[in-house]
C-alpha positions as CSV (number, residue, x, y, z in Angstrom):
1,M,-1.1,-94.8,27.8
2,S,-3.7,-93.2,26.1
3,T,-5.3,-90.0,26.9
4,A,-8.3,-91.2,27.3
5,S,-7.4,-93.5,30.4
6,K,-6.0,-90.5,32.2
7,L,-6.9,-87.7,33.7
8,F,-5.6,-84.5,35.0
9,V,-6.8,-84.3,38.7
10,S,-7.0,-81.3,40.9
11,E,-8.8,-82.7,43.4
12,L,-10.8,-85.6,44.8
13,F,-12.7,-85.2,48.3
14,T,-16.2,-85.3,49.9
15,S,-18.9,-82.7,51.0
16,V,-22.2,-81.8,50.5
17,Q,-23.6,-80.2,47.0
18,G,-23.9,-76.3,47.6
19,E,-25.3,-75.5,44.5
20,G,-28.0,-76.1,42.6
21,R,-31.1,-78.7,42.7
22,L,-29.5,-81.2,44.9
23,T,-27.9,-78.7,47.2
24,G,-26.8,-80.9,50.8
25,V,-27.0,-84.1,49.0
26,P,-24.2,-85.8,50.3
27,S,-21.2,-85.5,47.0
28,V,-17.8,-86.9,45.8
29,F,-16.4,-84.3,43.8
30,I,-13.9,-85.0,40.9
31,R,-12.1,-81.5,40.2
32,L,-10.2,-81.8,36.4
33,S,-7.7,-79.6,36.3
34,G,-7.6,-77.2,33.1
35,C,-9.8,-74.8,31.3
36,N,-10.7,-73.7,27.7
37,L,-11.9,-70.1,29.7
38,R,-10.2,-67.6,32.2
39,C,-12.8,-66.0,34.4
40,S,-11.7,-62.9,35.5
41,W,-13.5,-64.0,39.1
42,C,-13.0,-67.6,39.3
43,D,-12.7,-69.3,42.6
44,T,-10.7,-72.3,41.3
45,P,-7.9,-70.5,39.6
46,Y,-5.6,-73.5,40.5
47,A,-7.8,-75.6,37.9
48,S,-7.9,-72.8,35.4
49,W,-5.9,-70.0,35.1
50,S,-2.4,-72.0,36.9
51,P,-3.9,-75.5,36.5
52,E,-2.4,-77.6,38.8
53,G,-3.1,-81.9,39.9
54,E,-2.0,-85.1,39.2
55,H,-2.1,-87.5,36.1
56,R,-4.1,-90.4,37.3
57,T,-5.7,-93.0,35.8
58,V,-9.7,-93.9,35.0
59,D,-9.3,-97.2,37.2
60,S,-7.6,-95.1,40.5
61,V,-10.0,-92.4,40.6
62,V,-13.1,-95.0,40.0
63,E,-11.6,-97.2,42.5
64,Q,-11.5,-94.0,44.9
65,V,-15.1,-93.0,44.6
66,L,-16.3,-96.6,45.0
67,A,-14.2,-96.8,48.2
68,T,-16.6,-93.7,49.7
69,G,-19.9,-95.8,49.7
70,I,-21.3,-92.0,48.5
71,R,-23.0,-92.5,44.9
72,H,-23.9,-88.9,44.3
73,V,-20.5,-87.9,41.8
74,V,-19.8,-84.0,40.9
75,L,-17.5,-84.2,38.0
76,T,-16.2,-80.2,38.0
77,G,-13.1,-78.3,36.7
78,G,-11.7,-76.2,35.2
79,E,-14.0,-77.6,32.5
80,P,-14.3,-81.5,32.3
81,M,-16.0,-81.5,29.3
82,M,-13.1,-81.1,27.2
83,H,-10.9,-83.8,28.8
84,K,-11.0,-87.3,27.1
85,G,-10.7,-89.1,30.4
86,A,-13.9,-88.1,31.1
87,V,-16.0,-89.9,29.0
88,P,-14.9,-93.3,30.3
89,L,-14.7,-92.1,33.5
90,T,-18.5,-91.0,33.7
91,Q,-19.9,-94.4,31.7
92,R,-18.0,-96.5,34.4
93,L,-19.5,-94.7,37.5
94,A,-22.8,-94.9,36.0
95,D,-22.3,-98.4,35.2
96,A,-21.5,-98.8,39.2
97,G,-25.1,-97.0,40.0
98,C,-23.6,-93.7,40.0
99,H,-25.5,-90.0,39.4
100,I,-23.5,-88.1,37.7
101,T,-23.7,-84.3,37.7
102,V,-21.2,-82.5,35.3
103,E,-20.7,-78.9,36.1
104,T,-19.4,-77.2,32.7
105,A,-19.6,-73.5,31.2
106,G,-22.0,-74.7,28.2
107,T,-18.8,-74.0,25.8
108,V,-17.7,-77.6,24.6
109,L,-19.4,-80.7,23.8
110,A,-18.4,-84.3,24.8
111,P,-20.3,-87.9,24.6
112,L,-20.1,-88.0,28.4
113,H,-22.5,-90.2,30.4
114,I,-24.2,-87.2,32.5
115,D,-27.6,-87.8,34.2
116,L,-28.1,-83.4,35.4
117,A,-26.1,-81.0,33.1
118,S,-25.1,-77.8,35.7
119,I,-24.7,-75.7,33.2
120,S,-23.0,-72.2,34.1
121,P,-23.0,-69.8,31.2
122,K,-19.9,-67.3,31.8
123,L,-21.5,-63.1,31.0
124,A,-19.4,-60.2,29.8
125,D,-18.5,-59.7,33.4
126,S,-16.1,-62.7,33.3
127,D,-13.8,-61.5,30.4
128,P,-10.3,-61.0,31.9
129,T,-8.7,-57.6,31.8
130,A,-4.8,-58.8,32.1
131,P,-3.4,-57.6,28.3
132,D,-2.8,-61.2,27.2
133,A,-3.9,-63.6,24.5
134,W,-6.5,-65.1,26.9
135,V,-8.7,-61.4,26.5
136,E,-9.6,-62.4,23.1
137,R,-9.6,-66.1,23.5
138,H,-12.3,-66.0,26.2
139,K,-14.4,-63.5,25.1
140,A,-14.7,-65.9,21.5
141,R,-15.0,-69.1,23.6
142,R,-18.0,-68.1,26.0
143,H,-21.1,-67.3,24.5
144,R,-22.2,-70.2,22.9
145,P,-26.1,-70.8,23.0
146,D,-25.8,-73.5,20.5
147,V,-24.0,-75.8,22.5
148,V,-26.1,-75.5,25.9
149,A,-29.2,-75.6,23.7
150,R,-27.8,-79.3,22.8
151,L,-26.6,-80.0,26.5
152,I,-30.1,-79.3,27.4
153,E,-31.8,-81.2,24.6
154,D,-29.4,-84.1,25.6
155,S,-29.9,-84.4,29.5
156,D,-31.5,-83.2,32.7
157,H,-30.5,-79.6,33.3
158,Q,-30.1,-76.8,35.4
159,L,-29.1,-73.2,33.6
160,K,-27.2,-71.5,36.7
161,F,-26.1,-67.9,36.2
162,V,-23.7,-66.5,38.7
163,V,-24.7,-63.2,39.6
164,G,-22.5,-59.8,40.7
165,S,-23.7,-56.8,39.4
166,D,-27.4,-55.5,38.7
167,T,-26.1,-55.7,34.8
168,D,-26.1,-59.5,34.7
169,C,-30.3,-59.2,34.7
170,A,-30.0,-58.1,31.5
171,A,-27.3,-60.3,30.2
172,I,-28.8,-63.7,31.4
173,D,-32.3,-62.7,29.5
174,R,-30.8,-62.0,26.4
175,F,-28.4,-65.0,26.8
176,V,-31.5,-67.1,27.7
177,A,-33.4,-65.7,24.7
178,A,-30.7,-66.6,22.3
179,V,-30.9,-70.2,23.9
180,E,-34.7,-70.2,23.5
181,T,-34.2,-69.3,19.8
182,E,-31.0,-72.3,19.6
183,L,-34.0,-74.7,20.8
184,G,-37.2,-72.9,18.9
185,A,-38.9,-73.3,22.2
186,P,-39.1,-71.5,25.7
187,L,-36.3,-72.7,28.7
188,Q,-38.3,-74.6,31.9
189,A,-38.8,-71.7,34.2
190,D,-37.7,-74.1,36.8
191,R,-34.6,-75.1,35.0
192,V,-32.8,-71.8,35.5
193,L,-31.2,-70.9,38.4
194,L,-29.3,-67.8,39.9
195,M,-26.1,-67.6,42.3
196,P,-24.9,-65.1,44.3
197,R,-21.6,-64.4,43.2
198,G,-19.0,-64.0,46.3
199,R,-16.2,-66.2,48.1
200,D,-17.6,-65.1,51.3
201,T,-21.3,-64.7,53.4
202,A,-21.1,-60.8,53.0
203,T,-20.5,-60.3,49.4
204,I,-23.4,-63.3,49.1
205,D,-25.7,-61.8,50.9
206,V,-25.3,-58.9,49.4
207,N,-26.1,-60.7,45.4
208,L,-28.4,-62.2,46.9
209,A,-30.8,-59.8,47.7
210,R,-29.8,-58.6,44.2
211,I,-31.1,-61.8,42.5
212,V,-34.6,-62.2,44.4
213,P,-36.4,-59.6,42.8
214,L,-35.2,-60.6,39.4
215,A,-36.1,-64.4,40.1
216,M,-39.5,-64.3,41.3
217,S,-40.6,-62.1,38.2
218,R,-39.5,-64.4,35.7
219,G,-40.7,-67.5,37.6
220,W,-37.0,-69.0,38.2
221,R,-35.2,-70.4,41.0
222,V,-32.8,-69.1,43.6
223,T,-29.4,-71.3,44.5
224,D,-27.4,-70.3,47.6
225,R,-23.7,-71.2,47.9
226,L,-24.3,-73.3,50.5
227,H,-20.3,-74.8,50.9
228,V,-19.1,-71.4,51.6
229,R,-21.7,-70.6,54.3
230,L,-20.4,-74.2,56.0
231,F,-16.7,-74.2,55.2
232,G,-15.5,-70.6,54.3
233,D,-13.6,-70.4,50.5
234,A,-11.2,-73.2,50.9
235,R,-10.3,-76.2,48.7
236,G,-11.6,-79.4,48.9
237,T,-15.2,-78.3,50.5
């Protein structure tokens, strides 16, 4: 069986979208396991630092998704863009009438069918601190404004930045400027979203207060983490 017909799936579940422009929309989430980055604050280490899951055929995943009756599908990870099987998966789902959001860090390009590219670039505060080879790999891979610009040119998109400290604000300004240089044009302000980092509501609230003035001063949008508020920091939500 070719790699294009297989997927390493960490989890597949139904919930409401908790982030971004489609917050609150009932969705099927397909989390693929494996990532080219190692964010220090990763909230899904079982799909990144220590990938877990099962190898499944594209056919079986499509069948399970369509059986839910839900037609908003979120392909996430890990980094879904690095999986060859994601290409036929997204095309099959699109052919069946599904709307597909792909959640990506914006470091890899692949010919997936994407209705909404949810791009979440990783800033310097994501750099791992463990003294191993991943420190330099992560730093070398995470900053790809050229890839982000291509995704923006090719797809409807949202550029979603996770904010957890005051130093993130200047880093976001620099990254947005780098993407605009690649595009040769300004970004649409309402496509830039700031989201509070946090795996509990108290931390989310602290960071939400931090990002509101920044978003308002630039015409950007604020997005919460609704799924954490509803279900806590739990798998399958």
